[in-house]
Phi, psi and omega in degrees: 000150182240135175242120171267140188232145174256170191287314190300315180291325176298317180296315179301315180291326177293318180303321183261019175058047184238011181300326183298337179294330182300314181293319181293317184283329186242338180084311181230123179242130181228146175227149173281164181304320182298322178291314178303313180299320182294314186277348182251014177301136180304131179088351179281143181306131177070013185297320181291317179297318180289326175300311181298317183289320188264350188309324180257015184245012183278134179232132177282149181216135174270134187281352180284143169073008187251313190225138172269129182221158173257008179063025175271000180247166181281163182302318180300319179295316179297314179294324179297321177293318177297321178295318176306311181295315182300315185275347188065042184296161179275327180212156171248122177277113182204138177255333185297128184299316179296317180296320180294322178295315179294323177300316179300318178297336180262010179071031182257127177278123183250160170213141179257181181299320179291327175297322176297316179296319177297317179295321178297320177293315180302322182275001177082015179282332176221157179272326184219146176266339184306315180300325178291318179296321179299321178296316179298316181298328180284348180270186176270008174285130182252119172237129184302144182303319181295329177289317177297313180300319179297316179297317179295322176298313179299326181278352183070033185240016181257000000 
């Protein structure tokens, strides 16, 4: 299985030390250059961890012919969607609401950081998602309370 990834969910998963689940759950993780550049900027939170994790996962993508957009999303999100299409990926890792909405309009199957944690629990990689969510909540990453509550309900942890 192939996972194309956008930046926000990668940062969230890196913060809670959950990047390793991506490889186990999907086998192949790829990012476009714009996402790699965004998450590895010097001084950016988790930049060193993400540099190490993503260094061999960069895939070039031509922006022509892949995604219809209204340009309300960032370049990394747009390139990640184009990469999904190019590779015939199974899922697009994205947390941003606008990006997920546009992905749906383009026939792209998405999964967010909390979805990864739920899948990791389902596959027996972790016992509980709550400790990971608590770490994300303590950061400057914003995930709406109702989304967190829904994930905790699905995990049977609320």
